[in-house]
C-alpha positions, 0 to 999 in steps of 0.5 A, spaced: 500 499 499 504 504 502 508 503 494 502 505 491 501 511 495 508 513 494 508 512 486 501 516 486 504 522 488 509 521 483 505 521 479 501 527 480 508 531 481 511 529 474 504 529 470 507 536 467 512 533 464 509 526 461 503 531 459 510 535 456 512 528 454 507 525 450 505 532 446 513 531 444 512 524 441 505 525 438 508 531 434 515 528 433 514 521 432 506 520 431 502 515 435 501 512 440 505 515 444 504 511 449 507 502 448 504 496 451 508 490 452 507 483 455 511 482 461 513 476 466 511 478 472 509 475 480 507 468 480 510 467 471 503 470 470 504 475 464 501 482 465 502 489 460 507 493 462 506 501 460 511 505 456 512 511 452 513 509 445 521 510 443 522 504 437 518 506 430 512 502 429 512 495 427 519 493 431 515 488 435 519 485 441 525 484 442 529 483 448 535 489 449 541 483 449 538 482 442 539 488 439 543 490 433 542 497 431 538 501 436 539 507 433 534 504 426 529 502 431 529 508 435 524 514 434 527 522 434 523 522 441 526 515 443 534 517 444 532 521 449 527 518 453 532 513 453 537 515 453 535 518 460 530 512 462 524 517 461 521 512 458 519 507 463 516 513 467 508 510 465 511 504 469 508 508 475 501 506 473 504 498 473 505 499 480 499 503 482 495 497 479 499 492 482 503 489 477 509 492 480 513 494 485 518 501 486 523 497 488 525 489 485 526 484 478 526 489 471 521 484 469 522 481 462 519 480 456 516 471 456 521 470 450 527 471 455 526 463 456 534 463 459 531 469 464 526 467 466 529 460 469 533 464 471 529 467 477 525 461 477 530 457 479 531 463 485 524 464 486 525 470 484 518 469 481 514 469 488 515 477 488 513 482 483 517 485 478 519 492 480 521 499 476 528 498 478 533 493 483 540 491 485 542 489 479 539 496 475 544 500 478 549 494 479 551 493 471 544 493 468 545 491 461 551 489 461 550 483 466 548 476 463 542 473 466 546 469 471 549 475 474 542 479 473 539 473 479 544 472 482 544 480 484 536 481 484 537 474 489 541 478 493 536 484 495 530 479 496 535 476 501 537 483 503 531 488 504 532 493 508 528 500 508 536 503 508 537 498 501 531 500 498 534 507 499 540 506 497 537 503 490 532 509 489 539 513 490 544 509 485 538 509 481 538 516 480 547 517 479 546 510 474 541 514 469 543 520 470 550 519 468 548 514 463 551 509 467 551 501 463 546 502 459 547 500 452 541 504 448 
């Protein structure tokens, strides 16, 4: 309940930014402004994750690790939105709906079977995925599926208010300084 309340407050505070971004996407890249993508969540159930659209229409669901030439797939505004992870803002709606937490493992695509299997091994699907997490600040896109799962497992075994606060602060650092972002 606390995370929902915090997400509602954050969403309300950044709503002017969300409106401006939506207008920029609409003006430069056309419709749709938002993108929903099927992701794997708690108990290995599918849910629709919300994002600002950053890819050209018709690209499809490609795991980040399989993207070869991202610049050819990104929209004009998508390059900036991804650079600072602004495309993730609409996921606050997923937290409000109860599909996600603010902090946890990043939800993966249904076709990322290696990652899904490693997460099952660590029982990570007993928890909700998050907008950011321990793996996100410790290597993000540069980590193997085994490393991501191990970092995420560490988080759930050591979860605390202090660790959550540390992850939030380090997430801001990683995003601002574009650390370990492949595209």
